[in-house]
C-alpha positions in Angstrom: 0.0 0.0 0.0 1.1 3.5 -0.7 0.4 6.7 1.2 -0.9 9.7 -0.8 -1.5 13.1 0.8 -4.2 14.9 -1.1 -5.6 18.5 -0.9 -9.3 18.8 -1.6 -10.9 22.2 -2.3 -14.2 23.8 -3.5 -15.3 27.4 -3.9 -18.8 26.7 -5.6 -22.1 25.6 -4.4 -22.3 23.8 -1.0 -18.5 23.5 -0.5 -18.8 21.4 2.6 -21.0 18.8 0.8 -18.6 18.7 -2.2 -15.7 17.9 0.1 -18.0 15.0 1.8 -18.7 13.7 -1.6 -15.2 13.7 -2.6 -14.2 11.9 0.6 -16.9 9.2 0.0 -15.5 8.7 -3.5 -11.9 8.6 -2.4 -12.9 5.9 0.1 -13.8 3.8 -2.9 -10.2 3.7 -4.2 -8.4 3.5 -0.9 -8.6 4.0 2.9 -8.5 7.5 4.4 -6.3 7.3 7.4 -6.1 11.0 8.3 -7.9 14.2 7.7 -7.0 17.8 8.6 -9.5 20.4 9.8 -11.3 22.2 7.0 -10.0 25.7 6.3 -11.5 28.6 4.5 -8.9 30.2 2.3 -8.5 33.1 -0.1 -8.3 32.3 -3.7 -5.1 33.1 -5.6 -4.3 33.0 -9.3 -7.6 34.3 -10.3 -8.2 37.2 -12.6 -11.4 38.4 -11.0 -12.7 38.2 -7.4 -14.2 34.8 -6.5 -15.7 33.1 -3.5 -13.2 31.8 -1.0 -12.2 28.0 -1.0 -13.0 25.4 1.6 -9.9 23.2 1.8 -9.0 20.0 3.6 -5.9 17.7 3.5 -6.3 13.9 3.6 -4.0 10.9 3.7 -5.2 8.1 1.4 -3.7 4.6 1.6 -4.1 3.0 -1.8 -2.7 0.3 -4.1 -2.9 2.5 -7.1 0.2 3.8 -8.6 0.6 7.7 -8.9 -0.6 7.9 -12.4 -3.7 5.8 -11.8 -4.4 7.7 -8.7 -4.3 11.0 -10.7 -6.7 9.4 -13.3 -9.1 8.4 -10.4 -8.9 11.9 -8.8 -9.8 13.5 -12.2 -12.5 11.0 -12.7 -13.9 11.8 -9.2 -13.9 15.5 -10.1 -15.7 14.8 -13.3 -18.4 12.6 -11.5 -19.0 15.4 -9.0 -19.7 18.0 -11.6 -16.3 19.6 -12.3 -15.9 20.9 -15.9 -12.4 21.7 -16.7 -11.9 24.9 -18.8 -9.4 24.4 -21.6 -7.8 27.5 -23.0 -4.6 27.8 -24.9 -2.5 30.4 -23.4 0.5 32.1 -25.1 3.7 31.1 -23.4 4.2 34.5 -22.1 0.8 34.7 -20.5 0.5 33.6 -16.8 -1.9 30.7 -16.0 -5.2 31.8 -14.5 -7.5 29.7 -12.5 -11.2 29.1 -12.5 -13.8 28.6 -9.9 -14.6 24.8 -9.3 -17.0 22.6 -7.6 -14.2 20.3 -6.5 -10.5 20.1 -6.9 -8.4 17.1 -5.8 -4.6 17.7 -5.9 -2.0 15.0 -5.2 0.5 16.8 -2.9 2.8 13.9 -1.9 2.9 10.2 -2.7 5.2 8.1 -0.5 8.6 9.8 -0.8 8.4 9.7 -4.6 9.7 12.4 -6.8 8.2 12.3 -10.2 8.1 14.7 -13.1 6.1 13.5 -16.2 3.8 15.3 -18.5 0.7 14.2 -16.4 2.1 14.5 -12.9 4.8 16.2 -10.8 5.5 15.0 -7.3 5.9 16.6 -4.8 3.1 19.1 -6.1 5.0 21.8 -7.8 3.1 24.7 -6.1 2.9 23.1 -2.6 5.5 25.5 -1.2 3.7 28.6 -2.7 0.6 27.7 -0.8 1.0 28.2 2.9 -2.5 27.1 3.7 -1.9 23.7 2.0 1.4 23.2 4.0 -0.4 24.0 7.1 -3.2 21.5 6.5 -0.6 18.9 5.5 1.4 19.4 8.6 -1.8 18.5 10.7 -1.8 15.0 9.2 1.8 14.2 8.6 3.1 11.7 11.1 5.1 13.3 13.9 8.3 11.7 12.7 8.0 13.2 9.2 8.5 16.8 8.0 7.8 18.4 4.6 11.6 18.5 4.1 11.6 14.7 4.0 9.8 14.9 0.6 12.2 17.3 -1.0 
């Protein structure tokens, strides 16, 4: 079994319900062994003002390899109603974000470092998101620190 640390987020509709539904779906592909508190966070990377996010970090024990886990997370997002915006941006334009019913990011997967077209581990923007690091610290075993993954 592998340990994956995920970040759930929602800023549309009934945000708490979306997190609950995501947890139920994740329970079908593994066992949730730890959950952080839920935290309301200010959005970043958006061009216009949007509703704040409700976020939660979870530890999922799973037999899935990282790529299959990513596929399943995207499928859960789709099943829960997320529609991904697809825009081609010029390479000079910064990436902008869109509101979403649910977002599931893989932050860490075992002690794996991975950089493929589909997935980068640890999550490439984890260190830029203090709220994500704070939630992750709540559920990391006491004998581990984020430095152990970099």
